[in-house]
C-alpha positions in Angstrom: 0.1 -0.1 0.0 1.4 3.3 -0.9 2.1 6.1 1.4 0.1 9.3 0.9 0.7 12.4 2.5 -1.4 15.3 2.7 -0.3 18.8 3.5 -2.4 21.7 5.0 -2.0 25.3 5.5 -2.5 26.0 9.1 -3.5 29.8 8.5 -6.2 28.5 5.8 -7.3 25.5 7.3 -11.0 25.0 7.8 -12.8 21.4 8.4 -13.4 19.7 5.4 -11.0 22.0 3.6 -7.7 20.5 2.0 -5.3 22.7 0.1 -2.8 20.7 -1.9 0.6 22.5 -2.9 2.9 22.0 -5.8 6.3 24.0 -5.5 7.3 25.2 -9.0 9.5 28.2 -10.4 7.5 30.9 -10.2 8.6 35.0 -10.6 8.0 37.3 -8.0 5.3 38.8 -10.1 3.2 35.8 -9.9 3.2 34.9 -6.3 1.3 37.4 -3.8 3.3 39.2 -1.0 1.6 36.8 1.7 3.2 33.6 -0.3 6.4 35.3 -0.7 7.0 35.8 2.9 6.4 32.2 3.6 9.1 30.8 1.2 12.4 29.9 3.3 15.5 28.6 3.0 17.9 27.0 5.8 21.6 26.5 5.2 23.6 25.0 8.2 27.3 25.3 7.4 29.3 22.7 9.3 32.8 23.2 7.7 34.9 26.4 6.5 35.3 29.8 7.6 33.1 31.7 4.8 29.7 31.2 3.3 28.5 33.3 0.0 25.0 34.3 0.1 23.1 34.3 -3.1 22.2 37.5 -4.8 19.2 39.6 -3.2 18.0 40.5 -6.9 14.6 39.0 -7.3 15.2 36.6 -4.7 11.8 35.7 -3.1 11.6 34.6 0.6 13.7 34.4 3.5 17.2 32.5 4.3 18.4 31.3 7.7 22.1 30.4 8.1 23.2 28.7 11.0 27.0 28.4 12.1 28.0 25.0 13.2 31.7 25.1 11.9 33.2 25.4 15.7 34.5 28.8 14.5 33.8 32.0 13.3 31.7 32.2 9.9 31.9 35.2 7.9 28.6 35.5 5.4 29.4 37.6 2.4 26.7 38.3 -0.1 27.8 37.6 -3.9 26.6 41.4 -4.6 25.0 43.9 -2.3 24.9 44.2 1.4 23.7 42.8 4.6 22.2 45.7 6.5 24.5 47.9 5.1 27.5 45.6 5.6 29.6 44.0 3.3 29.7 40.8 5.2 28.5 39.7 8.7 30.6 37.2 11.2 28.7 34.5 13.2 29.9 32.9 16.3 29.8 29.2 16.3 26.0 28.2 16.9 24.9 31.7 15.9 22.3 32.1 13.2 21.4 34.6 10.7 17.9 35.4 9.0 17.9 37.7 6.2 15.3 38.8 3.6 15.7 40.6 0.1 14.6 44.0 -0.4 15.3 43.6 -4.3 19.0 44.5 -4.1 20.3 44.1 -0.7 20.0 41.7 2.2 18.2 42.9 5.4 18.5 41.2 8.9 15.1 40.0 10.3 
């Protein structure tokens, strides 16, 4: 017997209503603001001392980076800044959560 999973959006859940979701490549214009804000990506860095953050241009959603390297991790965007800084340093076990403003990253 195959295993079937049904996903429900808790913010829109109503008895007898189930919403199925398929993630596809969409442009920002195709997503409403509420949907864009719910998209997240998490990266846990376990080795090295630096991490390149993707470009904020046209990025949709939130990125979380956690430092599990045992040392200091420097996060540098490939373009733009993080809250006006060229890079951010995280101590071991610290995390950084950022959201794009369309050209730079903002810490949230």
